C-alpha positions as CSV (number, residue, x, y, z in Angstrom):
1,M,-6.2,8.8,-15.7
2,Q,-9.0,6.3,-15.9
3,A,-11.7,6.3,-13.4
4,M,-12.9,2.7,-14.0
5,S,-12.6,0.4,-11.0
6,T,-10.8,-3.0,-11.8
7,N,-9.4,-5.9,-10.1
8,T,-7.9,-7.5,-13.2
9,T,-4.2,-7.8,-12.2
10,A,-2.6,-7.1,-15.6
11,S,-5.0,-4.1,-15.8
12,A,-4.6,-2.8,-12.4
13,A,-0.6,-2.9,-13.0
14,A,-1.1,-1.1,-16.3
15,L,-3.1,1.8,-14.5
16,I,-0.5,1.9,-11.7
17,D,2.2,2.3,-14.2
18,Q,0.2,5.1,-15.7
19,R,-0.4,6.8,-12.4
20,I,3.5,6.6,-11.6
21,A,4.1,8.0,-15.2
22,E,1.7,10.8,-14.9
23,L,3.0,11.8,-11.7
24,G,6.4,12.4,-13.2
25,D,8.1,14.1,-10.4
26,W,9.3,13.0,-6.6
27,R,5.9,11.4,-6.0
28,G,5.7,8.8,-9.0
29,E,9.4,7.9,-8.1
30,T,8.2,7.7,-4.3
31,L,5.2,5.4,-5.3
32,A,7.3,3.3,-7.9
33,R,9.8,2.6,-5.2
34,M,7.4,1.7,-2.4
35,R,5.5,-0.4,-4.9
36,A,8.8,-2.2,-5.7
37,L,9.6,-2.7,-2.0
38,I,6.2,-4.3,-1.4
39,H,6.9,-6.7,-4.3
40,E,10.2,-7.6,-2.8
41,A,8.3,-8.4,0.6
42,D,5.7,-10.4,-1.4
43,P,6.3,-11.7,-4.7
44,E,2.7,-13.0,-4.5
45,V,1.1,-9.6,-3.9
46,V,-2.1,-8.7,-5.9
47,E,-2.2,-5.3,-7.5
48,E,-5.6,-3.7,-7.8
49,W,-7.1,-0.5,-9.0
50,K,-10.0,0.7,-6.6
51,W,-12.1,3.6,-5.3
52,M,-11.8,5.7,-8.7
53,G,-8.4,5.5,-8.9
54,T,-6.5,4.1,-6.0
55,P,-3.5,1.6,-6.3
56,V,-4.2,-1.2,-3.7
57,W,-1.6,-4.3,-2.7
58,S,-3.4,-7.0,-1.2
59,H,-2.8,-10.8,0.1
60,A,-5.5,-12.6,1.7
61,G,-7.1,-8.9,2.0
62,I,-6.0,-5.7,1.5
63,L,-2.4,-4.6,2.8
64,C,-2.2,-1.4,1.8
65,T,-3.2,1.3,-0.6
66,G,-0.9,4.0,-2.3
67,E,-2.4,7.5,-2.8
68,S,-0.6,10.5,-4.1
69,Y,-1.1,14.2,-3.0
70,K,0.5,17.5,-3.5
71,A,2.8,17.2,-0.9
72,V,2.9,13.6,0.2
73,V,2.6,10.2,-0.8
74,K,0.7,8.1,1.4
75,L,0.6,4.6,2.3
76,T,-2.4,3.5,4.1
77,F,-2.2,0.0,5.9
78,A,-6.0,-1.3,5.9
79,K,-5.2,-3.0,9.4
80,G,-2.4,-0.8,10.5
81,A,-3.5,-0.4,14.1
82,A,-3.0,-4.0,14.7
83,L,0.6,-4.5,13.4
84,D,3.3,-4.2,15.5
85,D,5.6,-1.2,14.4
86,P,8.9,-1.3,16.2
87,D,10.5,1.2,13.5
88,R,7.8,3.5,14.0
89,L,7.2,3.8,10.3
90,F,3.7,4.9,10.9
91,N,3.5,8.7,11.1
92,A,0.0,9.4,9.9
93,S,-3.7,8.1,10.8
94,L,-2.6,7.3,14.3
95,D,-5.8,8.4,16.3
96,G,-8.1,5.4,14.2
97,N,-9.1,2.1,15.4
98,T,-8.1,0.3,12.3
99,R,-6.1,1.9,9.9
100,R,-2.4,3.5,10.1
101,A,-0.6,5.5,7.5
102,I,2.8,6.5,6.2
103,D,3.2,9.7,5.0
104,L,6.1,10.2,2.8
105,H,7.1,13.7,1.8
106,E,9.7,14.8,-0.9
107,G,13.1,13.8,-0.2
108,Q,12.2,11.5,2.6
109,H,13.3,8.1,2.6
110,I,12.2,4.9,4.6
111,D,14.1,1.9,5.8
112,P,13.4,-0.6,2.9
113,D,13.9,-3.6,5.7
114,A,11.6,-2.2,7.9
115,F,9.0,-1.4,5.4
116,K,9.1,-4.9,4.1
117,A,8.8,-6.1,7.8
118,L,5.7,-4.4,8.0
119,I,4.2,-5.6,4.5
120,R,5.1,-9.2,5.9
121,A,3.3,-8.3,9.3
122,A,0.2,-7.3,7.3
123,I,0.5,-10.5,5.3
124,A,0.7,-12.3,8.4
125,L,-2.4,-11.0,10.1
126,N,-4.5,-11.3,6.9
127,T,-3.3,-15.1,6.5
128,S,-3.7,-15.8,10.5
129,R,-7.7,-15.5,10.4
130,P,-9.3,-18.9,9.4
131,K,-11.0,-18.7,5.7
132,G,-14.7,-18.1,7.1
133,K,-13.7,-15.5,9.4
134,R,-12.0,-13.2,6.7
135,K,-13.7,-10.5,5.7
136,A,-13.9,-9.6,2.0
137,V,-12.7,-6.4,1.0
């Protein structure tokens, strides 16, 4: 996998495609499924590739990142602590003041409507701040 950092959408999309293909197992399938749900929730989402190889989805700021580990695919919401989570999707990084994460294990599924609602809530939070008050990420 390339270790470069890029914000070019086409390049980032290609690198995310490559990551999914390289994983070649349930983690790649899970990351691809979650990516598709993010795009369904927000057709205008921007894909980025940051921090030496992390897929990032943004809309007026970071929505979430998609990391893959040996036993888990982790979706970390940059401002997850500020989001309502009525379906209790967040199951990791619950002690922090800012981020929250969803850890998905092999064979685990997530309610697609609840996940898309969480993405839309993250977008609403990012776009609710006046432009001068938005933090560049």
